[in-house]
N, CA and C atoms as an extended XYZ file, in Angstrom:
516
Properties=species:S:1:pos:R:3:atomname:S:1:resname:S:1:resid:I:1 pbc="F F F"
N         6.837       22.877      -18.802 N   UNK     1
C         5.861       21.811      -18.738 CA  UNK     1
C         4.851       22.148      -17.641 C   UNK     1
N         3.579       22.058      -17.956 N   UNK     2
C         2.533       22.287      -16.971 CA  UNK     2
C         2.135       20.969      -16.333 C   UNK     2
N         2.078       20.963      -15.016 N   UNK     3
C         1.675       19.767      -14.281 CA  UNK     3
C         0.375       20.087      -13.550 C   UNK     3
N        -0.550       19.159      -13.586 N   UNK     4
C        -1.826       19.357      -12.929 CA  UNK     4
C        -2.122       18.168      -12.034 C   UNK     4
N        -2.694       18.468      -10.903 N   UNK     5
C        -3.107       17.420       -9.989 CA  UNK     5
C        -4.621       17.373      -10.006 C   UNK     5
N        -5.151       16.197      -10.232 N   UNK     6
C        -6.590       16.045      -10.300 CA  UNK     6
C        -6.956       14.787       -9.529 C   UNK     6
N        -7.920       14.900       -8.660 N   UNK     7
C        -8.312       13.723       -7.900 CA  UNK     7
C        -9.365       12.934       -8.659 C   UNK     7
N        -9.397       11.674       -8.396 N   UNK     8
C       -10.394       10.774       -8.977 CA  UNK     8
C       -11.649       10.856       -8.108 C   UNK     8
N       -12.819       11.031       -8.711 N   UNK     9
C       -14.043       11.025       -7.903 CA  UNK     9
C       -14.171        9.697       -7.153 C   UNK     9
N       -14.532        9.801       -5.888 N   UNK    10
C       -14.599        8.608       -5.052 CA  UNK    10
C       -15.938        8.511       -4.340 C   UNK    10
N       -16.314        7.276       -4.078 N   UNK    11
C       -17.460        7.013       -3.213 CA  UNK    11
C       -16.898        6.766       -1.815 C   UNK    11
N       -17.531        7.344       -0.827 N   UNK    12
C       -17.071        7.180        0.547 CA  UNK    12
C       -18.197        6.534        1.331 C   UNK    12
N       -17.818        5.530        2.113 N   UNK    13
C       -18.815        4.858        2.942 CA  UNK    13
C       -18.204        4.543        4.294 C   UNK    13
N       -19.049        4.231        5.238 N   UNK    14
C       -18.600        3.848        6.564 CA  UNK    14
C       -18.255        2.366        6.552 C   UNK    14
N       -17.076        2.022        7.055 N   UNK    15
C       -16.655        0.623        7.140 CA  UNK    15
C       -17.649       -0.133        8.011 C   UNK    15
N       -17.774       -1.420        7.779 N   UNK    16
C       -18.757       -2.216        8.525 CA  UNK    16
C       -18.493       -2.216       10.025 C   UNK    16
N       -17.263       -1.901       10.438 N   UNK    17
C       -16.954       -1.815       11.868 CA  UNK    17
C       -17.561       -0.559       12.487 C   UNK    17
N       -17.917        0.420       11.628 N   UNK    18
C       -18.452        1.677       12.111 CA  UNK    18
C       -17.394        2.617       12.661 C   UNK    18
N       -16.112        2.275       12.458 N   UNK    19
C       -15.026        3.046       13.067 CA  UNK    19
C       -14.242        3.918       12.100 C   UNK    19
N       -14.412        3.720       10.796 N   UNK    20
C       -13.619        4.514        9.856 CA  UNK    20
C       -14.316        4.604        8.511 C   UNK    20
N       -13.886        5.585        7.725 N   UNK    21
C       -14.417        5.748        6.377 CA  UNK    21
C       -13.571        4.958        5.391 C   UNK    21
N       -14.228        4.438        4.367 N   UNK    22
C       -13.553        3.709        3.299 CA  UNK    22
C       -13.858        4.456        2.009 C   UNK    22
N       -12.838        4.659        1.186 N   UNK    23
C       -13.068        5.328       -0.094 CA  UNK    23
C       -12.633        4.429       -1.239 C   UNK    23
N       -13.354        4.547       -2.341 N   UNK    24
C       -13.108        3.724       -3.524 CA  UNK    24
C       -13.503        4.552       -4.736 C   UNK    24
N       -12.818        4.401       -5.862 N   UNK    25
C       -13.222        5.161       -7.057 CA  UNK    25
C       -14.685        4.876       -7.427 C   UNK    25
N       -15.359        5.888       -7.952 N   UNK    26
C       -16.758        5.699       -8.343 CA  UNK    26
C       -16.846        4.643       -9.450 C   UNK    26
N       -18.008        4.025       -9.584 N   UNK    27
C       -18.165        2.910      -10.521 CA  UNK    27
C       -17.929        3.324      -11.973 C   UNK    27
N       -18.144        4.591      -12.307 N   UNK    28
C       -17.925        5.039      -13.683 CA  UNK    28
C       -16.465        4.887      -14.116 C   UNK    28
N       -15.558        4.857      -13.181 N   UNK    29
C       -14.130        4.667      -13.486 CA  UNK    29
C       -13.903        3.301      -14.136 C   UNK    29
N       -14.761        2.340      -13.823 N   UNK    30
C       -14.620        0.987      -14.388 CA  UNK    30
C       -14.619        1.013      -15.913 C   UNK    30
N       -15.315        1.974      -16.515 N   UNK    31
C       -15.373        2.066      -17.982 CA  UNK    31
C       -14.008        2.380      -18.590 C   UNK    31
N       -13.125        2.954      -17.803 N   UNK    32
C       -11.794        3.314      -18.296 CA  UNK    32
C       -10.806        2.148      -18.224 C   UNK    32
N       -11.192        1.098      -17.541 N   UNK    33
C       -10.276       -0.031      -17.371 CA  UNK    33
C       -10.209       -0.852      -18.655 C   UNK    33
N        -8.998       -1.158      -19.072 N   UNK    34
C        -8.775       -1.971      -20.277 CA  UNK    34
C        -7.445       -2.697      -20.112 C   UNK    34
N        -7.159       -3.596      -21.037 N   UNK    35
C        -5.879       -4.312      -21.033 CA  UNK    35
C        -5.560       -4.923      -19.667 C   UNK    35
N        -6.449       -5.763      -19.206 N   UNK    36
C        -6.281       -6.386      -17.894 CA  UNK    36
C        -5.051       -7.281      -17.864 C   UNK    36
N        -4.336       -7.210      -16.781 N   UNK    37
C        -3.200       -8.090      -16.519 CA  UNK    37
C        -3.525       -8.826      -15.232 C   UNK    37
N        -3.616      -10.128      -15.311 N   UNK    38
C        -3.925      -10.924      -14.125 CA  UNK    38
C        -2.672      -11.625      -13.639 C   UNK    38
N        -2.508      -11.653      -12.365 N   UNK    39
C        -1.360      -12.295      -11.742 CA  UNK    39
C        -1.892      -13.464      -10.917 C   UNK    39
N        -1.335      -14.644      -11.102 N   UNK    40
C        -1.829      -15.781      -10.324 CA  UNK    40
C        -1.512      -15.605       -8.837 C   UNK    40
N        -2.245      -16.303       -8.011 N   UNK    41
C        -2.008      -16.248       -6.574 CA  UNK    41
C        -0.564      -16.610       -6.276 C   UNK    41
N         0.053      -15.842       -5.432 N   UNK    42
C         1.458      -16.043       -5.084 CA  UNK    42
C         1.592      -15.998       -3.571 C   UNK    42
N         2.260      -16.975       -3.010 N   UNK    43
C         2.512      -16.986       -1.575 CA  UNK    43
C         3.809      -16.238       -1.311 C   UNK    43
N         3.726      -15.222       -0.467 N   UNK    44
C         4.899      -14.435       -0.104 CA  UNK    44
C         5.410      -14.936        1.240 C   UNK    44
N         6.637      -15.351        1.255 N   UNK    45
C         7.209      -15.906        2.480 CA  UNK    45
C         8.140      -14.941        3.191 C   UNK    45
N         8.103      -13.699        2.826 N   UNK    46
C         8.977      -12.724        3.477 CA  UNK    46
C        10.332      -12.668        2.803 C   UNK    46
N        11.221      -11.955        3.402 N   UNK    47
C        12.561      -11.870        2.861 CA  UNK    47
C        12.738      -10.800        1.809 C   UNK    47
N        11.745       -9.939        1.612 N   UNK    48
C        11.902       -8.819        0.690 CA  UNK    48
C        11.844       -9.175       -0.775 C   UNK    48
N        11.116      -10.215       -1.120 N   UNK    49
C        11.005      -10.634       -2.519 CA  UNK    49
C        10.275       -9.568       -3.335 C   UNK    49
N        10.837       -9.220       -4.488 N   UNK    50
C        10.203       -8.282       -5.411 CA  UNK    50
C         9.704       -9.047       -6.624 C   UNK    50
N         8.457       -8.804       -7.002 N   UNK    51
C         7.861       -9.455       -8.159 CA  UNK    51
C         7.516       -8.386       -9.183 C   UNK    51
N         8.086       -8.484      -10.357 N   UNK    52
C         7.779       -7.522      -11.411 CA  UNK    52
C         6.527       -7.983      -12.149 C   UNK    52
N         5.607       -7.057      -12.343 N   UNK    53
C         4.381       -7.363      -13.071 CA  UNK    53
C         4.548       -6.823      -14.480 C   UNK    53
N         4.681       -7.709      -15.438 N   UNK    54
C         4.853       -7.321      -16.834 CA  UNK    54
C         3.507       -6.987      -17.465 C   UNK    54
N         3.540       -6.125      -18.469 N   UNK    55
C         2.324       -5.785      -19.196 CA  UNK    55
C         1.629       -4.550      -18.670 C   UNK    55
N         2.204       -3.901      -17.665 N   UNK    56
C         1.623       -2.685      -17.109 CA  UNK    56
C         2.463       -1.508      -17.583 C   UNK    56
N         1.803       -0.528      -18.199 N   UNK    57
C         2.545        0.645      -18.665 CA  UNK    57
C         2.588        1.680      -17.545 C   UNK    57
N         3.716        2.356      -17.403 N   UNK    58
C         3.817        3.331      -16.318 CA  UNK    58
C         3.003        4.594      -16.555 C   UNK    58
N         2.560        4.822      -17.787 N   UNK    59
C         1.814        6.044      -18.084 CA  UNK    59
C         0.467        6.075      -17.373 C   UNK    59
N        -0.197        4.923      -17.306 N   UNK    60
C        -1.505        4.879      -16.667 CA  UNK    60
C        -1.804        3.448      -16.262 C   UNK    60
N        -2.145        3.269      -15.003 N   UNK    61
C        -2.482        1.930      -14.522 CA  UNK    61
C        -3.507        2.039      -13.401 C   UNK    61
N        -4.360        1.071      -13.341 N   UNK    62
C        -5.351        0.942      -12.283 CA  UNK    62
C        -5.055       -0.405      -11.641 C   UNK    62
N        -4.374       -0.374      -10.526 N   UNK    63
C        -3.883       -1.601       -9.902 CA  UNK    63
C        -4.763       -1.960       -8.718 C   UNK    63
N        -5.220       -3.190       -8.716 N   UNK    64
C        -6.014       -3.702       -7.610 CA  UNK    64
C        -5.321       -4.955       -7.104 C   UNK    64
N        -5.016       -4.982       -5.823 N   UNK    65
C        -4.268       -6.103       -5.263 CA  UNK    65
C        -4.831       -6.413       -3.883 C   UNK    65
N        -4.819       -7.681       -3.526 N   UNK    66
C        -5.278       -8.040       -2.184 CA  UNK    66
C        -4.313       -9.041       -1.570 C   UNK    66
N        -4.270       -9.008       -0.260 N   UNK    67
C        -3.376       -9.872        0.498 CA  UNK    67
C        -4.173      -10.592        1.568 C   UNK    67
N        -3.845      -11.849        1.748 N   UNK    68
C        -4.430      -12.644        2.809 CA  UNK    68
C        -3.323      -12.999        3.781 C   UNK    68
N        -3.588      -12.849        5.058 N   UNK    69
C        -2.590      -13.146        6.078 CA  UNK    69
C        -2.959      -14.474        6.717 C   UNK    69
N        -1.943      -15.327        6.870 N   UNK    70
C        -2.245      -16.595        7.537 CA  UNK    70
C        -2.567      -16.323        9.000 C   UNK    70
N        -2.998      -17.325        9.700 N   UNK    71
C        -3.449      -17.149       11.079 CA  UNK    71
C        -2.327      -16.923       12.078 C   UNK    71
N        -1.087      -17.004       11.645 N   UNK    72
C         0.025      -16.881       12.570 CA  UNK    72
C         0.540      -15.446       12.613 C   UNK    72
N         0.098      -14.686       13.604 N   UNK    73
C         0.615      -13.326       13.742 CA  UNK    73
C         1.781      -13.282       14.722 C   UNK    73
N         2.199      -14.432       15.175 N   UNK    74
C         3.307      -14.479       16.133 CA  UNK    74
C         4.588      -13.902       15.554 C   UNK    74
N         4.730      -13.921       14.230 N   UNK    75
C         5.941      -13.375       13.611 CA  UNK    75
C         5.883      -11.857       13.474 C   UNK    75
N         4.729      -11.257       13.766 N   UNK    76
C         4.601       -9.800       13.662 CA  UNK    76
C         5.431       -9.122       14.743 C   UNK    76
N         6.013       -7.997       14.369 N   UNK    77
C         6.791       -7.210       15.322 CA  UNK    77
C         5.849       -6.622       16.373 C   UNK    77
N         6.255       -6.670       17.635 N   UNK    78
C         5.433       -6.145       18.723 CA  UNK    78
C         5.588       -4.630       18.789 C   UNK    78
N         4.457       -3.955       18.853 N   UNK    79
C         4.431       -2.504       19.026 CA  UNK    79
C         4.080       -2.259       20.490 C   UNK    79
N         5.042       -1.769       21.259 N   UNK    80
C         4.852       -1.634       22.705 CA  UNK    80
C         3.919       -0.498       23.094 C   UNK    80
N         3.966        0.593       22.338 N   UNK    81
C         3.078        1.706       22.651 CA  UNK    81
C         2.592        2.348       21.364 C   UNK    81
N         1.498        3.080       21.470 N   UNK    82
C         0.890        3.722       20.314 CA  UNK    82
C         1.867        4.754       19.769 C   UNK    82
N         2.150        4.678       18.496 N   UNK    83
C         3.145        5.535       17.860 CA  UNK    83
C         2.494        6.268       16.697 C   UNK    83
N         3.004        7.428       16.369 N   UNK    84
C         2.519        8.188       15.226 CA  UNK    84
C         2.725        7.350       13.966 C   UNK    84
N         1.654        7.001       13.240 N   UNK    85
C         1.804        6.137       12.068 CA  UNK    85
C         2.691        6.742       10.984 C   UNK    85
N         2.690        8.066       10.861 N   UNK    86
C         3.530        8.697        9.840 CA  UNK    86
C         5.011        8.464       10.149 C   UNK    86
N         5.380        8.496       11.413 N   UNK    87
C         6.768        8.219       11.796 CA  UNK    87
C         7.109        6.766       11.502 C   UNK    87
N         6.209        5.855       11.856 N   UNK    88
C         6.444        4.431       11.567 CA  UNK    88
C         6.604        4.196       10.072 C   UNK    88
N         5.781        4.866        9.270 N   UNK    89
C         5.860        4.683        7.814 CA  UNK    89
C         7.177        5.196        7.259 C   UNK    89
N         7.686        6.274        7.811 N   UNK    90
C         8.948        6.807        7.299 CA  UNK    90
C        10.105        5.875        7.625 C   UNK    90
N         9.940        5.028        8.618 N   UNK    91
C        10.977        4.055        8.979 CA  UNK    91
C        10.721        2.691        8.367 C   UNK    91
N         9.473        2.407        8.025 N   UNK    92
C         9.055        1.030        7.772 CA  UNK    92
C         9.308        0.460        6.397 C   UNK    92
N         9.414        1.261        5.358 N   UNK    93
C         9.485        0.658        4.029 CA  UNK    93
C        10.766       -0.128        3.815 C   UNK    93
N        11.811        0.212        4.524 N   UNK    94
C        13.063       -0.514        4.339 CA  UNK    94
C        13.336       -1.503        5.460 C   UNK    94
N        12.530       -1.482        6.513 N   UNK    95
C        12.726       -2.400        7.634 CA  UNK    95
C        11.858       -3.627        7.410 C   UNK    95
N        12.487       -4.764        7.307 N   UNK    96
C        11.734       -5.996        7.113 CA  UNK    96
C        11.439       -6.611        8.477 C   UNK    96
N        10.184       -7.008        8.656 N   UNK    97
C         9.792       -7.643        9.906 CA  UNK    97
C         9.000       -8.893        9.567 C   UNK    97
N         8.427       -9.504       10.559 N   UNK    98
C         7.705      -10.750       10.344 CA  UNK    98
C         6.553      -10.634        9.370 C   UNK    98
N         5.822       -9.525        9.403 N   UNK    99
C         4.666       -9.343        8.524 CA  UNK    99
C         4.717       -7.974        7.851 C   UNK    99
N         5.608       -7.857        6.920 N   UNK   100
C         5.692       -6.636        6.145 CA  UNK   100
C         7.091       -6.070        6.148 C   UNK   100
N         7.249       -5.029        5.347 N   UNK   101
C         6.240       -4.395        4.514 CA  UNK   101
C         5.911       -5.211        3.269 C   UNK   101
N         4.657       -5.130        2.822 N   UNK   102
C         4.246       -5.750        1.566 CA  UNK   102
C         3.244       -4.835        0.883 C   UNK   102
N         3.373       -4.718       -0.444 N   UNK   103
C         2.515       -3.821       -1.201 CA  UNK   103
C         3.060       -3.586       -2.586 C   UNK   103
N         3.132       -2.324       -2.994 N   UNK   104
C         3.536       -1.969       -4.353 CA  UNK   104
C         4.694       -0.981       -4.352 C   UNK   104
N         5.574       -1.143       -5.320 N   UNK   105
C         6.544       -0.106       -5.656 CA  UNK   105
C         6.061        0.478       -6.973 C   UNK   105
N         5.694        1.747       -6.973 N   UNK   106
C         5.128        2.401       -8.145 CA  UNK   106
C         6.191        3.310       -8.757 C   UNK   106
N         6.220        3.353      -10.089 N   UNK   107
C         7.214        4.146      -10.820 CA  UNK   107
C         8.628        3.800      -10.376 C   UNK   107
N         8.899        2.529      -10.242 N   UNK   108
C        10.231        2.090       -9.819 CA  UNK   108
C        11.205        2.197      -10.987 C   UNK   108
N        12.291        2.897      -10.772 N   UNK   109
C        13.310        3.040      -11.811 CA  UNK   109
C        14.220        1.814      -11.799 C   UNK   109
N        14.977        1.677      -12.875 N   UNK   110
C        15.956        0.595      -12.928 CA  UNK   110
C        16.934        0.778      -11.777 C   UNK   110
N        17.234       -0.303      -11.109 N   UNK   111
C        18.140       -0.223       -9.977 CA  UNK   111
C        17.490        0.309       -8.710 C   UNK   111
N        16.196        0.585       -8.772 N   UNK   112
C        15.406        1.074       -7.641 CA  UNK   112
C        16.000        2.322       -6.983 C   UNK   112
N        16.519        3.226       -7.812 N   UNK   113
C        17.001        4.498       -7.263 CA  UNK   113
C        15.826        5.408       -6.924 C   UNK   113
N        14.739        5.273       -7.695 N   UNK   114
C        13.542        6.066       -7.448 CA  UNK   114
C        12.326        5.144       -7.463 C   UNK   114
N        11.437        5.343       -6.520 N   UNK   115
C        10.157        4.630       -6.488 CA  UNK   115
C         9.288        5.223       -5.391 C   UNK   115
N         7.996        5.021       -5.538 N   UNK   116
C         7.049        5.339       -4.479 CA  UNK   116
C         6.558        4.019       -3.927 C   UNK   116
N         6.600        3.899       -2.638 N   UNK   117
C         6.221        2.655       -1.980 CA  UNK   117
C         4.854        2.826       -1.321 C   UNK   117
N         3.923        1.941       -1.647 N   UNK   118
C         2.594        1.926       -1.037 CA  UNK   118
C         2.464        0.548       -0.410 C   UNK   118
N         2.352        0.503        0.916 N   UNK   119
C         2.479       -0.812        1.553 CA  UNK   119
C         1.718       -0.934        2.869 C   UNK   119
N         1.564       -2.183        3.262 N   UNK   120
C         1.005       -2.545        4.560 CA  UNK   120
C         2.131       -3.109        5.424 C   UNK   120
N         1.952       -2.993        6.706 N   UNK   121
C         2.827       -3.672        7.655 CA  UNK   121
C         1.964       -4.024        8.856 C   UNK   121
N         2.120       -5.234        9.354 N   UNK   122
C         1.282       -5.686       10.466 CA  UNK   122
C         2.134       -5.809       11.723 C   UNK   122
N         1.646       -5.182       12.774 N   UNK   123
C         2.277       -5.258       14.083 CA  UNK   123
C         1.372       -6.050       15.014 C   UNK   123
N         1.916       -6.427       16.144 N   UNK   124
C         1.107       -7.015       17.206 CA  UNK   124
C         1.050       -5.976       18.323 C   UNK   124
N        -0.167       -5.543       18.651 N   UNK   125
C        -0.367       -4.535       19.685 CA  UNK   125
C        -1.420       -5.061       20.646 C   UNK   125
N        -1.073       -5.165       21.900 N   UNK   126
C        -1.957       -5.717       22.928 CA  UNK   126
C        -2.500       -7.080       22.504 C   UNK   126
N        -1.608       -7.916       21.994 N   UNK   127
C        -1.883       -9.299       21.582 CA  UNK   127
C        -2.815       -9.428       20.377 C   UNK   127
N        -3.085       -8.320       19.676 N   UNK   128
C        -3.936       -8.349       18.484 CA  UNK   128
C        -3.168       -7.763       17.307 C   UNK   128
N        -3.535       -8.171       16.080 N   UNK   129
C        -2.880       -7.564       14.918 CA  UNK   129
C        -3.318       -6.113       14.730 C   UNK   129
N        -2.365       -5.265       14.372 N   UNK   130
C        -2.617       -3.858       14.098 CA  UNK   130
C        -1.997       -3.553       12.742 C   UNK   130
N        -2.815       -3.090       11.797 N   UNK   131
C        -2.366       -2.893       10.416 CA  UNK   131
C        -2.003       -1.430       10.177 C   UNK   131
N        -0.798       -1.238        9.664 N   UNK   132
C        -0.303        0.075        9.280 CA  UNK   132
C        -0.352        0.160        7.761 C   UNK   132
N        -0.906        1.251        7.230 N   UNK   133
C        -0.942        1.478        5.786 CA  UNK   133
C        -0.131        2.728        5.491 C   UNK   133
N         0.770        2.637        4.508 N   UNK   134
C         1.703        3.733        4.231 CA  UNK   134
C         1.787        4.066        2.751 C   UNK   134
N         2.046        5.327        2.481 N   UNK   135
C         2.433        5.800        1.154 CA  UNK   135
C         3.716        6.592        1.371 C   UNK   135
N         4.817        6.020        0.930 N   UNK   136
C         6.140        6.589        1.202 CA  UNK   136
C         6.737        7.146       -0.083 C   UNK   136
N         6.776        8.472       -0.172 N   UNK   137
C         7.332        9.132       -1.350 CA  UNK   137
C         8.768        9.592       -1.129 C   UNK   137
N         9.392        9.182       -0.042 N   UNK   138
C        10.730        9.679        0.301 CA  UNK   138
C        11.777        9.327       -0.745 C   UNK   138
N        11.529        8.280       -1.540 N   UNK   139
C        12.481        7.899       -2.589 CA  UNK   139
C        11.860        8.025       -3.982 C   UNK   139
N        10.800        8.817       -4.085 N   UNK   140
C        10.102        8.922       -5.369 CA  UNK   140
C        10.840        9.795       -6.376 C   UNK   140
N        11.814       10.541       -5.913 N   UNK   141
C        12.560       11.400       -6.833 CA  UNK   141
C        13.950       11.664       -6.273 C   UNK   141
N        14.899       11.825       -7.175 N   UNK   142
C        16.242       12.233       -6.770 CA  UNK   142
C        16.310       13.751       -6.588 C   UNK   142
N        15.254       14.445       -7.011 N   UNK   143
C        15.163       15.895       -6.873 CA  UNK   143
C        14.532       16.215       -5.516 C   UNK   143
N        15.307       16.739       -4.604 N   UNK   144
C        14.818       17.020       -3.256 CA  UNK   144
C        13.843       18.187       -3.190 C   UNK   144
N        13.659       18.912       -4.305 N   UNK   145
C        12.675       19.992       -4.328 CA  UNK   145
C        11.254       19.453       -4.484 C   UNK   145
N        11.114       18.194       -4.869 N   UNK   146
C         9.794       17.579       -5.003 CA  UNK   146
C         9.245       17.219       -3.630 C   UNK   146
N         7.932       17.035       -3.557 N   UNK   147
C         7.295       16.609       -2.314 CA  UNK   147
C         7.683       15.160       -2.043 C   UNK   147
N         8.409       14.927       -0.976 N   UNK   148
C         8.865       13.580       -0.624 CA  UNK   148
C         8.232       13.130        0.691 C   UNK   148
N         7.014       13.592        0.934 N   UNK   149
C         6.322       13.306        2.184 CA  UNK   149
C         5.931       11.835        2.280 C   UNK   149
N         5.949       11.335        3.490 N   UNK   150
C         5.477        9.991        3.785 CA  UNK   150
C         4.178       10.121        4.576 C   UNK   150
N         3.161        9.356        4.176 N   UNK   151
C         1.866        9.384        4.846 CA  UNK   151
C         1.588        8.016        5.441 C   UNK   151
N         0.864        7.999        6.556 N   UNK   152
C         0.540        6.714        7.150 CA  UNK   152
C        -0.650        6.792        8.072 C   UNK   152
N        -1.300        5.661        8.217 N   UNK   153
C        -2.427        5.558        9.138 CA  UNK   153
C        -2.591        4.107        9.565 C   UNK   153
N        -3.146        3.927       10.737 N   UNK   154
C        -3.542        2.587       11.152 CA  UNK   154
C        -4.938        2.346       10.595 C   UNK   154
N        -5.182        1.152       10.086 N   UNK   155
C        -6.511        0.848        9.561 CA  UNK   155
C        -7.146       -0.248       10.394 C   UNK   155
N        -8.438       -0.135       10.553 N   UNK   156
C        -9.193       -1.068       11.376 CA  UNK   156
C        -9.700       -2.199       10.497 C   UNK   156
N        -8.961       -3.288       10.478 N   UNK   157
C        -9.364       -4.449        9.690 CA  UNK   157
C        -8.948       -5.704       10.451 C   UNK   157
N        -9.798       -6.684       10.427 N   UNK   158
C        -9.510       -7.964       11.073 CA  UNK   158
C        -8.764       -8.841       10.075 C   UNK   158
N        -7.439       -8.756       10.076 N   UNK   159
C        -6.640       -9.452        9.059 CA  UNK   159
C        -6.697      -10.966        9.183 C   UNK   159
N        -7.191      -11.468       10.287 N   UNK   160
C        -7.314      -12.916       10.425 CA  UNK   160
C        -8.558      -13.438        9.717 C   UNK   160
N        -9.515      -12.532        9.428 N   UNK   161
C       -10.760      -12.950        8.781 CA  UNK   161
C       -11.087      -12.189        7.502 C   UNK   161
N       -10.332      -11.140        7.187 N   UNK   162
C       -10.580      -10.332        5.990 CA  UNK   162
C        -9.291      -10.151        5.206 C   UNK   162
N        -9.428       -9.991        3.891 N   UNK   163
C        -8.273       -9.674        3.053 CA  UNK   163
C        -7.955       -8.186        3.181 C   UNK   163
N        -6.684       -7.866        3.001 N   UNK   164
C        -6.268       -6.477        2.869 CA  UNK   164
C        -6.335       -6.149        1.388 C   UNK   164
N        -7.062       -5.118        1.010 N   UNK   165
C        -7.208       -4.754       -0.396 CA  UNK   165
C        -6.682       -3.352       -0.628 C   UNK   165
N        -6.061       -3.180       -1.784 N   UNK   166
C        -5.500       -1.895       -2.159 CA  UNK   166
C        -5.799       -1.655       -3.629 C   UNK   166
N        -6.293       -0.477       -3.925 N   UNK   167
C        -6.484       -0.080       -5.315 CA  UNK   167
C        -5.763        1.238       -5.505 C   UNK   167
N        -4.895        1.280       -6.467 N   UNK   168
C        -4.092        2.468       -6.712 CA  UNK   168
C        -4.228        2.871       -8.175 C   UNK   168
N        -4.625        4.104       -8.416 N   UNK   169
C        -4.719        4.642       -9.767 CA  UNK   169
C        -3.438        5.432      -10.016 C   UNK   169
N        -2.662        4.990      -10.981 N   UNK   170
C        -1.340        5.552      -11.246 CA  UNK   170
C        -1.350        6.224      -12.607 C   UNK   170
N        -0.845        7.447      -12.653 N   UNK   171
C        -0.764        8.165      -13.917 CA  UNK   171
C         0.441        9.086      -13.880 C   UNK   171
N         1.184        9.103      -14.974 N   UNK   172
C         2.347       10.000      -14.992 CA  UNK   172
C         2.009       11.281      -15.722 C   UNK   172
């Protein structure tokens, strides 16, 4: 079987804060979107709740999701010192804290033996919210010869005044 990796053309712009780049699929990708599945607003109260989204085929999906954080960041775990985000991400997908992890489990197998986790987690650093964004492939395959790398970065977003948005293009 031949496997090919191909990136989606993206538009890159400077975030309004002027501190980081933001990337999004080019507008022509919108023409490929079909069979929309809408999910009503859902309040997540923590506790590791999993919500299955029916009507999405694993072969190809364009998932767009956004999260709003209430004004109470007091439940966020305190981050005492600046830490490598990749290390935090490798620990974070299974650790439940006051604000996260929350996001998507992609290609989740029955019984959750295999899945790729794409998620946010909010910490409190110097009395302000600090958002961690992760893509954790450590459980994406039972075959250890596959790339099981975990990626992470801190993102500059004011979660008290802006939504966290994630768009993931999934294809098997």
